[in-house]
C-alpha positions as CSV (number, residue, x, y, z in Angstrom):
1,M,-17.8,133.1,13.0
2,A,-17.3,130.8,10.8
3,K,-15.2,127.4,10.3
4,I,-11.9,127.3,8.0
5,N,-9.8,124.5,7.3
6,L,-6.7,125.0,6.6
7,L,-5.7,121.6,5.7
8,P,-5.8,120.6,2.0
9,W,-8.9,119.1,1.9
10,R,-8.0,117.9,-1.8
11,E,-4.5,116.2,-0.4
12,A,-6.8,114.4,2.3
13,L,-9.4,113.3,-0.7
14,R,-6.5,112.1,-2.4
15,A,-4.7,110.5,0.7
16,E,-8.0,108.6,1.7
17,R,-8.7,107.4,-1.8
18,K,-5.0,105.9,-2.0
19,R,-5.6,104.1,1.3
20,Q,-8.8,102.5,0.1
21,F,-7.1,101.5,-3.4
22,T,-4.4,100.0,-1.4
23,G,-6.3,98.2,1.2
24,I,-8.4,96.7,-2.2
25,L,-5.4,96.1,-4.1
26,G,-4.3,94.1,-0.7
27,L,-7.5,92.5,-0.7
28,A,-7.9,91.2,-4.4
29,A,-4.2,90.1,-4.1
30,V,-4.8,87.9,-1.1
31,V,-7.8,86.9,-2.8
32,G,-5.9,86.1,-5.7
33,I,-3.0,84.1,-3.8
34,L,-6.0,82.2,-2.3
35,V,-7.5,81.1,-5.3
36,S,-4.2,79.9,-6.7
37,V,-3.6,78.0,-3.9
38,L,-6.7,76.2,-4.2
39,V,-6.4,75.9,-8.3
40,H,-2.9,74.4,-7.0
41,I,-4.4,72.0,-4.2
42,S,-6.9,71.3,-6.7
43,F,-5.1,69.9,-9.8
44,E,-2.7,68.5,-7.1
45,S,-5.5,66.3,-5.8
46,K,-6.7,65.2,-9.4
47,I,-3.2,64.4,-10.3
48,D,-2.8,62.1,-6.9
49,S,-6.4,60.6,-8.1
50,Q,-4.8,59.8,-11.7
51,K,-1.6,58.7,-10.6
52,N,-3.3,56.1,-7.8
53,R,-5.8,55.2,-10.6
54,N,-2.6,54.6,-12.9
55,K,-0.8,52.7,-10.8
56,Y,-4.1,50.5,-9.8
57,L,-4.2,50.1,-13.6
58,E,-0.6,48.7,-13.6
59,T,-1.4,46.3,-11.5
60,E,-4.3,45.2,-13.1
61,I,-2.5,44.8,-16.2
62,S,0.4,42.5,-14.7
63,Y,-2.0,40.0,-12.8
64,L,-3.2,39.6,-16.3
65,D,-0.4,39.7,-18.0
66,K,0.3,36.7,-15.5
67,K,-3.2,35.1,-16.7
68,I,-2.7,35.2,-20.1
69,E,0.7,33.7,-19.8
70,E,-0.2,31.1,-17.9
71,I,-3.5,30.4,-20.2
72,R,-0.9,30.4,-23.1
73,K,0.9,27.9,-20.8
74,L,-2.1,25.7,-20.6
75,E,-3.0,26.0,-24.2
76,K,0.5,24.7,-25.2
77,Q,-0.2,21.9,-22.9
78,K,-3.6,21.1,-23.8
79,E,-2.5,21.1,-27.9
80,E,1.0,18.5,-26.8
81,L,-2.1,16.6,-24.8
82,L,-3.7,16.8,-28.0
83,N,-1.1,15.9,-30.2
84,R,0.0,13.1,-27.8
85,M,-4.2,11.6,-28.0
86,Q,-3.6,11.6,-31.6
87,V,-0.1,9.5,-31.8
88,V,-2.2,6.9,-29.3
89,Q,-5.0,7.0,-31.3
90,S,-3.2,6.6,-34.2
91,L,-1.0,3.6,-32.9
92,Q,-4.2,1.8,-31.5
93,Q,-5.8,2.3,-34.9
94,S,-2.9,1.0,-36.9
95,R,-1.8,-1.9,-33.9
96,P,-4.3,-4.4,-36.1
97,L,-3.2,-3.5,-39.0
98,V,0.2,-4.4,-38.5
99,V,-0.8,-7.6,-37.7
100,R,-2.8,-8.2,-40.8
101,L,0.4,-7.1,-42.5
102,F,2.5,-9.5,-41.0
103,D,0.0,-12.0,-41.2
104,E,-0.6,-11.5,-45.2
105,L,3.3,-11.8,-45.4
106,V,3.3,-14.8,-43.7
107,R,0.5,-16.2,-45.6
108,Q,2.1,-14.7,-49.1
109,I,5.7,-16.6,-48.3
110,P,5.6,-19.5,-50.5
111,T,7.5,-22.6,-49.1
112,G,11.3,-22.8,-49.4
113,V,11.6,-18.7,-49.5
114,Y,12.5,-17.7,-46.0
115,L,12.9,-13.9,-44.6
116,S,16.1,-13.0,-43.0
117,N,15.4,-9.2,-42.5
118,F,12.5,-7.1,-42.4
119,E,11.9,-3.3,-42.4
120,R,9.1,-1.2,-42.8
121,K,9.5,2.5,-43.0
122,G,6.1,4.5,-44.1
123,R,4.6,2.2,-46.2
124,G,7.3,1.0,-48.0
125,L,8.5,-2.6,-46.8
126,K,12.2,-3.6,-47.5
127,L,12.2,-7.5,-47.4
128,N,15.7,-9.6,-47.3
129,G,16.1,-13.2,-47.6
130,V,17.3,-16.6,-48.6
131,S,15.4,-18.8,-51.5
132,E,15.9,-22.4,-52.5
133,S,15.4,-21.2,-56.4
134,T,14.8,-18.0,-58.3
135,P,11.1,-19.4,-59.5
136,R,10.2,-19.2,-55.7
137,I,11.2,-15.2,-55.4
138,A,8.8,-15.1,-58.4
139,A,5.9,-17.1,-57.0
140,F,6.5,-14.9,-53.9
141,M,6.2,-11.6,-56.1
142,R,2.8,-13.0,-57.8
143,N,1.3,-13.3,-54.5
144,I,2.0,-10.1,-53.0
145,E,0.9,-8.6,-56.3
146,K,-2.1,-10.5,-55.9
147,S,-2.6,-9.7,-51.9
148,Q,-5.3,-7.7,-50.9
149,W,-2.5,-5.9,-48.2
150,L,0.4,-5.9,-50.2
151,T,1.5,-4.5,-54.0
152,R,4.4,-3.3,-56.4
153,P,7.0,-6.0,-55.3
154,D,10.5,-4.9,-56.6
155,V,13.3,-7.2,-56.9
156,S,16.9,-4.9,-56.1
157,G,19.4,-7.6,-56.2
158,F,19.9,-11.1,-55.8
159,K,22.6,-13.3,-56.2
160,A,23.2,-17.2,-55.8
161,A,24.6,-18.7,-52.8
162,T,25.4,-22.1,-51.5
163,K,23.9,-22.8,-48.2
164,G,25.9,-26.2,-46.7
165,S,25.2,-28.5,-49.9
166,V,22.1,-27.2,-51.1
167,P,22.7,-24.1,-53.4
168,S,20.2,-20.9,-52.8
169,T,19.7,-17.3,-53.9
170,V,20.0,-14.4,-51.5
171,F,17.4,-11.6,-52.2
172,N,16.2,-8.3,-51.5
173,M,13.2,-7.0,-52.1
174,T,10.9,-4.3,-52.0
175,A,7.2,-3.6,-51.4
176,R,4.2,-0.8,-50.4
177,E,1.2,-1.2,-47.9
178,K,-1.8,-0.9,-49.9
179,G,-3.9,2.7,-48.5
180,F,-6.8,2.1,-47.1
181,K,-9.0,5.1,-46.6
182,K,-10.7,5.3,-42.9
183,K,-13.8,5.2,-42.3
184,K,-15.4,8.8,-42.3
185,P,-18.2,9.3,-39.6
186,A,-21.6,9.6,-41.1
187,A,-23.0,13.3,-42.0
188,N,-26.0,12.8,-39.6
189,E,-24.3,10.9,-36.7
190,G,-23.5,14.2,-35.0
191,G,-27.1,14.4,-33.2
192,K,-29.4,15.3,-35.8
193,K,-32.6,12.2,-36.1
């Protein structure tokens, strides 16, 4: 006798295909979820790595900023020291000039003229004094004009006074120091022979 399948074979085939499709769909969903989790973990690790790099760079930048600030302070101190050294050097160079100026001034004062006040501002000189007569003031001016260190004498005022029983003249005079150029080093002193 022949075997007859009473079950509808088409519905069984459809149910089998539906079950396989559901399994494949579930497997694809699981694989998709796993891939998205792995991608998420990978991106998170890259983000954390970049954050660590950024943090390292920020600490290094702040360290270098502190070093730059220290360098600026040292450069400022260096400039201040160089300025001080220049002031000291200019004082050292001008020290003999002041002595020569006083010496020259003493040599140019004729007898009968006495200085009561002497003031120096830059190259300008202010002289206040007393003279026994006005021709002696004129002689003093001529002496200053002939001097190798002084120039341009100018009497700004004088008045007659009596000092005890001797007549005298009180005067105010200005003069200037002559400008002398400092010696420049020769061009071949830098080590060329």
